[in-house]
PLY file of the C-alpha trace (Angstrom):
ply
format ascii 1.0
element vertex 222
property float x
property float y
property float z
element edge 221
property int vertex1
property int vertex2
end_header
-6.82 -15.95 44.89
-10.45 -16.69 45.61
-13.66 -15.33 44.01
-15.17 -12.38 45.86
-18.48 -10.64 46.59
-21.01 -13.48 46.54
-24.23 -12.08 45.10
-27.30 -14.30 45.29
-29.39 -11.84 43.29
-27.68 -12.78 40.01
-29.77 -14.79 37.57
-28.81 -18.35 36.65
-27.91 -18.16 32.95
-25.70 -21.21 32.37
-26.42 -22.56 28.89
-25.97 -25.99 27.33
-25.47 -26.38 23.57
-25.82 -29.93 22.29
-25.95 -31.28 18.73
-24.31 -33.89 16.56
-21.66 -33.14 13.96
-22.92 -30.47 11.57
-25.69 -29.46 13.95
-24.40 -25.90 14.34
-23.66 -25.77 18.07
-20.46 -23.69 17.81
-22.21 -21.36 15.36
-25.07 -21.10 17.85
-22.66 -19.95 20.55
-21.25 -17.33 18.20
-24.67 -16.02 17.17
-26.83 -16.54 20.25
-24.35 -16.58 23.11
-22.22 -13.81 24.67
-22.28 -10.36 23.08
-19.43 -8.38 21.52
-19.20 -6.21 24.63
-19.07 -9.13 27.09
-16.06 -10.50 28.90
-15.53 -14.04 27.59
-12.96 -16.79 28.12
-12.76 -19.92 25.97
-11.55 -23.44 26.67
-10.64 -23.96 23.02
-8.24 -26.87 22.42
-9.13 -27.11 18.71
-9.01 -23.38 17.95
-12.68 -23.05 16.98
-12.74 -19.36 17.89
-10.50 -17.03 15.89
-12.98 -14.19 16.18
-16.19 -13.77 18.11
-18.94 -11.26 17.33
-16.51 -9.39 15.12
-13.83 -9.23 17.82
-10.47 -10.97 17.51
-9.95 -13.70 20.09
-6.62 -13.42 21.88
-5.18 -16.91 22.12
-2.71 -18.17 24.72
-0.90 -21.48 24.91
0.55 -21.06 28.40
-1.40 -20.96 31.63
0.72 -18.12 32.99
0.06 -15.77 30.09
-3.60 -16.77 30.01
-3.97 -15.89 33.70
-2.15 -12.58 33.26
-4.38 -11.55 30.35
-7.57 -12.59 32.13
-6.60 -10.90 35.39
-5.76 -7.66 33.56
-9.01 -7.79 31.62
-11.12 -8.28 34.75
-9.66 -5.14 36.27
-11.45 -3.18 33.55
-15.05 -2.68 32.47
-14.11 -3.45 28.87
-15.26 -6.47 26.90
-12.63 -9.04 25.93
-12.31 -12.42 24.23
-9.49 -14.63 25.57
-8.87 -18.29 24.68
-6.66 -20.99 26.14
-5.40 -23.63 23.74
-3.48 -26.48 25.40
-3.56 -30.28 25.26
-7.11 -31.55 25.75
-6.75 -33.39 29.06
-8.90 -33.29 32.18
-5.93 -32.10 34.21
-5.44 -29.11 31.91
-9.17 -28.41 31.83
-9.40 -28.32 35.61
-6.37 -26.02 35.73
-8.17 -23.72 33.28
-11.25 -23.77 35.53
-9.10 -23.05 38.59
-7.67 -19.95 36.92
-11.10 -18.79 35.81
-12.51 -19.29 39.31
-10.02 -16.80 40.77
-11.59 -14.03 38.68
-15.11 -14.37 40.04
-16.69 -11.20 41.42
-20.39 -11.05 42.12
-20.35 -7.25 42.15
-18.35 -6.75 38.93
-20.10 -4.61 36.33
-19.67 -7.42 33.80
-20.33 -11.10 34.33
-17.67 -13.51 33.10
-18.79 -15.87 30.33
-16.95 -19.22 30.22
-17.23 -21.09 26.89
-16.24 -24.78 27.08
-15.87 -26.67 23.80
-16.31 -30.47 23.60
-17.09 -30.78 27.29
-17.49 -34.61 27.40
-13.83 -35.00 26.41
-12.67 -33.52 29.72
-15.38 -34.57 32.21
-16.00 -37.87 33.94
-19.26 -39.36 32.76
-22.92 -38.83 33.50
-22.91 -38.68 37.31
-22.42 -35.69 39.57
-19.53 -33.55 38.34
-16.78 -33.15 40.90
-13.97 -30.63 40.97
-13.84 -26.99 40.03
-16.02 -27.32 36.89
-18.76 -28.64 39.16
-18.18 -25.62 41.41
-18.56 -23.24 38.45
-21.85 -24.89 37.57
-23.36 -25.08 41.06
-21.87 -22.07 42.88
-20.35 -19.89 40.17
-23.56 -17.98 39.38
-23.35 -15.90 42.54
-19.77 -14.91 41.69
-20.78 -13.64 38.27
-20.05 -16.67 36.07
-22.15 -17.73 33.09
-20.98 -21.10 31.77
-21.63 -22.17 28.17
-21.14 -25.96 27.96
-20.88 -27.47 24.47
-20.89 -31.08 23.34
-22.18 -33.63 20.86
-23.86 -36.24 23.06
-26.08 -35.70 26.08
-25.66 -39.35 27.07
-22.00 -38.53 27.80
-22.72 -35.41 29.88
-22.99 -35.22 33.65
-26.26 -34.69 35.46
-24.64 -31.54 36.91
-24.27 -30.01 33.44
-27.85 -30.78 32.49
-29.51 -29.83 35.77
-27.52 -26.62 36.31
-27.97 -25.29 32.76
-31.43 -23.69 32.81
-31.04 -22.65 29.17
-30.59 -25.43 26.61
-29.90 -25.10 22.89
-30.82 -28.42 21.26
-29.83 -29.27 17.70
-29.88 -32.55 15.79
-29.07 -35.55 17.98
-26.73 -38.46 17.29
-29.06 -41.17 18.52
-32.49 -41.91 19.90
-30.93 -42.23 23.35
-29.53 -38.69 23.12
-32.87 -37.39 21.87
-34.71 -39.12 24.72
-32.47 -37.60 27.37
-32.98 -34.12 25.95
-36.73 -34.72 25.61
-36.86 -35.61 29.30
-34.68 -32.64 30.29
-36.43 -30.03 28.17
-40.07 -31.16 28.19
-40.08 -31.45 24.40
-41.41 -34.55 22.66
-38.81 -37.00 21.43
-40.53 -37.00 18.04
-39.99 -33.26 17.68
-36.33 -33.56 18.61
-35.76 -36.49 16.23
-37.35 -34.44 13.42
-34.74 -31.68 13.68
-32.65 -31.08 10.55
-29.10 -29.63 10.43
-29.03 -26.07 11.81
-32.57 -26.33 13.19
-32.90 -26.14 16.96
-35.05 -25.78 20.02
-34.14 -23.16 22.60
-35.36 -24.20 26.05
-35.64 -21.56 28.77
-36.64 -21.98 32.43
-40.19 -23.17 32.97
-42.15 -26.17 31.73
-43.08 -25.82 28.07
-41.04 -22.64 27.69
-39.20 -23.25 24.44
-39.02 -21.91 20.91
-37.91 -23.23 17.53
-35.37 -21.66 15.23
-32.80 -22.19 12.52
-29.23 -20.99 12.49
-28.35 -18.81 9.52
-24.80 -19.11 8.17
-24.91 -15.74 6.44
-22.98 -12.86 7.97
-25.14 -11.15 10.54
-27.84 -13.81 10.20
0 1
1 2
2 3
3 4
4 5
5 6
6 7
7 8
8 9
9 10
10 11
11 12
12 13
13 14
14 15
15 16
16 17
17 18
18 19
19 20
20 21
21 22
22 23
23 24
24 25
25 26
26 27
27 28
28 29
29 30
30 31
31 32
32 33
33 34
34 35
35 36
36 37
37 38
38 39
39 40
40 41
41 42
42 43
43 44
44 45
45 46
46 47
47 48
48 49
49 50
50 51
51 52
52 53
53 54
54 55
55 56
56 57
57 58
58 59
59 60
60 61
61 62
62 63
63 64
64 65
65 66
66 67
67 68
68 69
69 70
70 71
71 72
72 73
73 74
74 75
75 76
76 77
77 78
78 79
79 80
80 81
81 82
82 83
83 84
84 85
85 86
86 87
87 88
88 89
89 90
90 91
91 92
92 93
93 94
94 95
95 96
96 97
97 98
98 99
99 100
100 101
101 102
102 103
103 104
104 105
105 106
106 107
107 108
108 109
109 110
110 111
111 112
112 113
113 114
114 115
115 116
116 117
117 118
118 119
119 120
120 121
121 122
122 123
123 124
124 125
125 126
126 127
127 128
128 129
129 130
130 131
131 132
132 133
133 134
134 135
135 136
136 137
137 138
138 139
139 140
140 141
141 142
142 143
143 144
144 145
145 146
146 147
147 148
148 149
149 150
150 151
151 152
152 153
153 154
154 155
155 156
156 157
157 158
158 159
159 160
160 161
161 162
162 163
163 164
164 165
165 166
166 167
167 168
168 169
169 170
170 171
171 172
172 173
173 174
174 175
175 176
176 177
177 178
178 179
179 180
180 181
181 182
182 183
183 184
184 185
185 186
186 187
187 188
188 189
189 190
190 191
191 192
192 193
193 194
194 195
195 196
196 197
197 198
198 199
199 200
200 201
201 202
202 203
203 204
204 205
205 206
206 207
207 208
208 209
209 210
210 211
211 212
212 213
213 214
214 215
215 216
216 217
217 218
218 219
219 220
220 221
């Protein structure tokens, strides 16, 4: 199967979430990312998502059952939350992306959100990303994909991830090098990024200087 109905009118909404341990990136995805009514799939090797926006996440440990559930869900206009939990290898990750790619449809009433946890563990360094993940980032928009890439260190992420994610959620950084890369990518001063405390963040949107500050609340509904 191949994605269908290329639609160049769709907005580019890929989002990068980056913060060190305790920075709140997974919580940010849960609170600021896809909505309860959205169609969402998760690359979730460590089972970080048991529920999402009050909806139970259906978890699969076989590629076949994951594909069947996703394919059935995409035939509807209903929201769903479906996770794949398998061994965290690049081969398995690319197989996940291959399955997801088949469900692209630029004319579908709902875009397909793809949440990828701990991205640097399954990609190949800071150069141009090859393979189907690179396709999702560079071409997937017009087939209805919105990719949410999550990781701890920007210095371990590909230029494809950074350049093709027009929205960037930036929490506390692990090092000055990480902070510098995000400062350069987001047009925010390195001093401001280094001053972030746990759960504080910048949200960068398209356009120079277009960012806001915030703090993640851990209270229900916050």
